[in-house]
C-alpha positions, -999 to 999 in steps of 0.1 A, spaced: 162 155 44 127 173 46 90 162 45 89 149 11 125 127 17 104 114 42 68 110 30 91 95 1 109 71 19 82 62 45 55 51 20 77 19 6 68 4 41 24 0 41 30 -5 3 49 -37 8 39 -43 44 4 -49 35 9 -70 5 26 -91 27 0 -98 57 -25 -105 29 -4 -137 22 8 -144 56 -31 -152 61 -28 -175 28 -5 -197 44 -18 -196 77 -52 -202 65 -33 -237 51 -19 -245 73 -46 -239 99 -17 -222 126 -33 -195 150 13 -181 154 9 -177 111 -22 -158 120 -15 -131 146 12 -122 123 0 -116 90 -22 -95 114 3 -80 131 19 -71 107 -13 -58 89 -16 -33 126 15 -14 122 14 -7 76 -27 9 88 -3 22 109 31 31 100 2 49 67 -12 81 88 24 91 91 31 87 51 -4 98 45 1 133 72 40 131 54 17 142 18 11 179 26 41 194 37 60 160 8 32 182 -19 40 224 -2 83 214 -18 70 198 -51 44 218 -70 65 243 -83 91 233 -97 99 224 -132 79 192 -148 54 194 -121 18 189 -132 -14 197 -100 -31 180 -122 -10 144 -113 2 154 -71 -44 150 -72 -45 120 -86 -22 111 -63 -36 128 -34 -71 120 -34 -60 80 -36 -37 83 -15 -68 90 10 -85 61 0 -58 39 7 -52 53 38 -87 48 45 -94 12 36 -61 6 53 -73 18 82 -101 -2 75 -75 -31 75 -57 -27 110 -90 -26 126 -102 -63 109 -68 -73 117 -74 -59 160 -113 -78 160 -95 -109 146 -70 -109 170 -90 -106 196 -113 -138 176 -88 -156 184 -71 -157 216 -105 -157 234 -114 -184 210 -138 -178 197 -161 -202 167 -159 -167 142 -122 -161 138 -123 -184 104 -149 -162 86 -130 -128 101 -94 -140 93 -115 -144 53 -127 -110 62 -95 -95 71 -79 -111 35 -105 -94 15 -93 -57 39 -60 -65 34 -62 -75 -5 -86 -46 -11 -57 -26 10 -30 -36 -14 -44 -28 -43 -54 9 -33 -23 15 -14 -12 0 -49 -30 28 -78 -14 51 -47 19 40 -53 18 38 -88 5 81 -90 26 87 -68 50 76 -89 39 98 -124 45 127 -108 88 127 -107 96 97 -129 70 102 -158 106 75 -177 86 47 -162 48 59 -175 63 64 -209 55 35 -237 97 33 -256 100 51 -291 85 27 -317 128 29 -334 134 14 -294 111 -10 -298 124 -26 -335 160 -21 -322 142 -50 -292 129 -70 -320 158 -73 -343 183 -87 -314 160 -119 -308 
């Protein structure tokens, strides 16, 4: 196992946990549940913390795959640029979550506003991480991003 393996395995954690945390914030709002809100905020903090080593593993992973046949430097670069944005938005989401957690703990009157701001930040992080994952998938899975040949479309239409 090497850096590329650990990057590919660990990258799924923030990509899944961030939208999960955002969805739980909606549940917390609908139920007016501080407990659910704290769970959601904890998940968002964990996702932000996990995004850091995932990002740091990206460069060593690039060193391993960049010279393999069929690997495009342009695709790697697009993934890397998206990953940088995803990292910083994830960190912002984690920091907003910590601030909101503190406001809930102290019973501050701004907690509802900060829950909304945290939800918006988590939604932005979810989108950024999703786009980063999309770009990363192009590095070794071009088949997932190609349209089926016209003859395959004809066969599927004939089956209906």
